C-alpha positions as CSV (number, residue, x, y, z in Angstrom):
1,X,99.7,122.0,140.0
2,X,98.9,121.3,136.6
3,X,94.9,121.4,135.8
4,X,93.7,117.8,135.2
5,X,92.3,118.3,131.8
6,X,95.8,120.0,130.6
7,X,97.5,116.8,132.2
8,X,95.0,114.9,130.6
9,X,95.5,116.4,127.1
10,X,99.4,116.2,127.6
11,X,99.5,113.0,128.9
12,X,97.3,112.0,125.5
13,X,99.5,114.0,123.7
14,X,102.2,111.6,124.5
15,X,100.5,108.8,122.7
16,X,99.6,110.6,120.0
17,X,103.5,111.4,119.3
18,X,104.5,107.9,119.6
19,X,101.8,107.2,116.9
20,X,103.0,109.6,114.8
21,X,106.6,108.1,115.3
22,X,105.3,104.3,114.1
23,X,103.4,105.6,111.4
24,X,106.9,107.4,109.9
25,X,108.4,103.8,110.7
26,X,105.7,103.0,108.0
27,X,105.9,105.6,105.6
28,X,109.6,104.6,105.9
29,X,108.4,100.7,105.0
30,X,106.7,101.6,102.3
31,X,109.7,103.7,100.6
32,X,112.1,101.3,101.5
33,X,110.2,98.6,99.8
34,X,110.3,100.5,96.8
35,X,113.9,101.0,96.9
36,X,113.6,104.4,97.8
37,X,116.1,104.2,101.0
38,X,116.8,108.3,100.9
39,X,113.3,108.3,101.8
40,X,112.9,105.8,104.1
41,X,116.0,107.1,106.2
42,X,114.2,110.3,106.3
43,X,111.2,109.5,107.7
44,X,113.2,107.1,110.0
45,X,114.4,110.1,111.2
46,X,111.3,111.9,111.4
47,X,110.2,109.1,113.4
48,X,113.3,109.5,116.2
49,X,111.7,113.3,116.4
50,X,108.3,112.4,117.0
51,X,109.5,109.3,119.5
52,X,112.0,112.7,121.2
53,X,108.6,114.7,121.3
54,X,106.7,112.5,123.4
55,X,109.9,112.3,125.7
56,X,109.4,115.8,126.5
57,X,105.8,115.7,126.9
58,X,106.1,112.5,129.8
59,X,109.2,114.7,131.0
60,X,106.9,117.8,131.8
61,X,104.4,115.9,132.9
62,X,106.3,113.7,136.0
63,X,108.2,117.4,136.9
64,X,104.3,118.8,137.2
65,X,104.3,116.1,139.4
66,X,101.6,114.2,136.9
67,X,101.6,110.5,136.9
68,X,102.2,109.2,133.2
69,X,99.5,107.0,131.8
70,X,100.3,104.7,128.5
71,X,97.3,103.9,126.2
72,X,98.0,101.4,123.4
73,X,99.2,102.9,120.3
74,X,97.2,102.5,117.3
75,X,98.3,100.6,114.3
76,X,99.0,102.8,110.8
77,X,96.3,102.1,108.7
78,X,97.5,104.1,105.6
79,X,98.5,101.9,102.0
80,X,99.9,103.8,99.4
81,X,99.5,103.6,95.3
82,X,102.0,105.9,94.5
83,X,105.4,107.9,95.9
84,X,103.3,110.9,96.6
85,X,100.7,109.7,98.9
86,X,102.8,109.1,101.9
87,X,103.9,112.6,101.4
88,X,100.7,114.3,101.3
89,X,99.4,112.0,104.5
90,X,102.5,113.5,106.7
91,X,101.5,116.6,106.1
92,X,98.1,115.7,106.5
93,X,99.6,114.5,109.8
94,X,101.3,117.4,111.0
95,X,98.8,119.5,110.2
96,X,96.7,117.1,112.9
97,X,99.2,117.3,115.2
98,X,99.1,121.4,114.8
99,X,95.8,121.0,115.8
100,X,96.0,118.9,118.8
101,X,99.6,121.3,120.6
102,X,97.2,124.5,119.8
103,X,94.0,123.0,121.2
104,X,96.1,122.0,124.4
105,X,97.8,125.7,124.2
106,X,93.7,126.9,124.0
107,X,93.6,125.0,127.3
108,X,96.5,126.4,128.7
109,X,95.5,129.8,127.9
110,X,92.0,129.4,129.4
111,X,93.9,128.3,133.0
112,X,95.9,130.8,133.2
113,X,98.8,128.3,132.7
114,X,101.8,129.9,132.3
115,X,103.8,127.6,132.6
116,X,102.9,125.4,130.2
117,X,102.3,127.7,127.5
118,X,105.6,128.6,127.8
119,X,106.7,125.0,127.5
120,X,104.0,124.3,124.4
121,X,105.7,127.6,122.9
122,X,108.6,125.1,121.8
123,X,106.1,123.0,120.2
124,X,103.9,125.7,118.2
125,X,107.2,126.5,116.6
126,X,108.8,123.1,116.1
127,X,104.9,122.1,114.2
128,X,105.3,125.6,111.8
129,X,108.3,123.8,110.6
130,X,106.9,120.1,111.0
131,X,104.4,121.3,108.1
132,X,106.8,123.5,106.0
133,X,109.0,120.9,105.8
134,X,106.1,118.2,105.0
135,X,104.6,120.9,102.5
136,X,107.7,121.2,100.9
137,X,108.1,117.2,100.3
138,X,105.2,117.5,98.8
139,X,106.1,120.4,96.0
140,X,109.3,118.8,95.2
141,X,107.6,115.1,94.4
142,X,104.6,117.0,92.1
143,X,107.4,119.1,90.8
144,X,110.1,116.3,90.5
145,X,109.0,112.7,91.3
146,X,107.7,111.5,87.9
147,X,111.2,112.1,86.1
148,X,113.9,109.7,87.3
149,X,116.6,111.7,87.8
150,X,114.5,113.8,89.9
151,X,112.9,111.5,91.9
152,X,117.1,110.4,92.5
153,X,118.1,113.5,92.9
154,X,115.4,114.1,96.0
155,X,116.3,110.2,96.9
156,X,119.8,111.3,97.6
157,X,118.6,114.9,99.2
158,X,116.5,112.9,101.7
159,X,119.2,110.3,102.3
160,X,121.6,113.1,103.4
161,X,119.9,114.0,106.5
162,X,121.0,113.4,109.9
163,X,119.1,113.2,113.3
164,X,120.2,115.2,116.0
165,X,118.3,115.2,119.6
166,X,117.0,118.4,120.7
167,X,119.3,120.9,122.1
168,X,116.9,123.5,122.3
169,X,113.6,121.8,123.0
170,X,111.3,123.2,125.8
171,X,112.4,124.5,128.7
172,X,110.7,121.8,131.8
């Protein structure tokens, strides 16, 4: 049986992942309004991935005999004055999510809950990739975003992203 504190943390993480999806859709809205459809597309795909993470966590709790309880998903409250701001906010948000996953992992370690630790290993690796990608986007925007041709090239690069549900998600 899953420790009640760990179950509660995982259940809360479902809500955090759904918030992440809302947040990234809000970023997509900003970029769509700015005419940067590639950036908008990239964040639409990112929102799908965050939703997938919530589903993975939900399935893990269900398979562990835990009743999942949903909370209200907060409305994104950010507003942006330039094209770099959402990227920076995305990088900060990924760092925050990493801290949440790490806290759950630590709690599982303290409880010697090796099954949950193994499940979370995938999320730890995923967060490393998410942070690196978000930081790379910030760097690219700082380097090339002030040049119209550079911004156009970045927009084209991001438009090419293809959504692929994780075939290698955590073992449940």
